[in-house]
N, C-alpha and C positions, 0 to 999 in steps of 0.2 A: 253282551247283547249281540245277537246274530244279525248279520248284514242282510240276510234274506235273498242273496243272489247265489247263483251257481259258480261264480267266479271267485277264485282264491286270490288273496293278496300275494304279490310276488315276494319271495323271501330274499333278504339282503345277503349276498355272498361276498365275503371279504377275500380279496386275492392275497395269496401268501407273499411275503416280502421277497422271496427268491424268484418270483415270476418276472419275466422281462417286461419292462415298461415301454409304452409306445414312445417313439422318438418325438422330441419337441421340434417346433418349427426352427428354432435357433440351431439345433443340432443338425437338422437337414440342410439348412443354408450354409452351415460351416463346412459341409462336405462338398459343396459345389466348387468346381475348379475356378471358374470365372463367370462373370456376368455375360449374358447373351448379348451379341452385338445388336446395336440399334438398327431398326429397319428404316431406311430412308423413306420419308413421306413424299409421295408424288403430288406436286402442286398442279392442279388442273388450270388450264388456260381459260380465262374468261374474257370474252370479246363481244361487246354489245353489237358492234357493227356486223359481225359475222352472224349473230343470232337474227338480226334484222334481215340479212340477205336470205337466210334459211326460210324465214317467214314469208318471203316474196314468192317462194316456189309453191306449186300445187300440192295438196295433201297426198301422201304416199299411199293411203288406203282407198279413199273415195275419189281422189282426183280433182276435187273442187278447188277453184282458184280464188284468191282474195280473202280467205278466212284462216290461213295457216298460222301456226305458232311453231317455235323451235322446241321440239320435244327431245329431251335428253334420254338416253338409254338408262335403264334401271340396273345395269350391271356395274360393279365396282363402286357402288355407293355404300355409305354407312352413316353412322351418326356423325353429323357435322362435316361430312365429306360430300363433294359433288363430282360429277364427271366433267371432263373437258368439253368445252363448247364446240370444238371441232368434230365431236362425235354425234352431234344432234342432227335431226332430220325433221322435215315439215309434216305436221299433222293438224287437221282443222279443229277449231275451237267450237264451243257451244254457240248456237245462234237461236233466235226466237223460234220456238217450236221444233228445233232440230238438235239432237244430242250429237256433239262433235266426236270425232275419232280420237282426239287427244285424251279427253277424260276417260273414254271407254277403254282405250289402250292401257292407260295407267291403272285401271281397275280390273284388268284381266277379263274384260267382257268380250273382247274380239278374238284374242289368241291365247293359247295356253302359255304357261311360263316357259316351257321348253321351246315352243315355236317363236316366242318373243326373243329369247336368248340367241336363237339362230338367225333371225332376220334383222335385228338391230344393227349389227356391224355392217351388213350389206347395205342397209338403207343409209347409214352414216357415210360409207365410202361412196355411194352413188351421189349423195348430196354434195360431198366435197368435189367430186368430178364435175358435177353440173356447174357449181359456182366457179371453179377454175376454168372450165370450158367457155363460160360467158365472159371471162376476163375480169371478174369482179372480186377476186380474192384480195382481201385487205392487205396493203403493204406492211402494216404494223403487226400482222399475225403470222407467226411461223407456219410453214407448210407442214401438214400432218404426214408423218412417215408411217406407211402401212407395213413396214418391214418388221 
């Protein structure tokens, strides 16, 4: 019975026994000299008091006062990992009838990804300077080292 299509069925080709066989996973792992060293996980500092201080500052984008939230930079994040609270900066939240800068910033509606990556460290450093200059840096929070 004819298949009625212009395509031919592929032919089975048996490899000769003398042909080299692909290496198995076990063989590849046996050739490894040693296991790679473990990468030390950086544990970010979380401090609610510092986040509350950041929220007291005016929004970095629109300058409105009284509606800020501590916005974390989206760099160095991953599944199950967060950034250090000392890197955050103030951005305003949604209010009735007004879309806030924080959600827009997180959804790339205000700046491109490259522009965000460039400005986030500067905003974080400026926020740390402002809180330290006001004399409000929490005693239980280690000072951030920009070095």
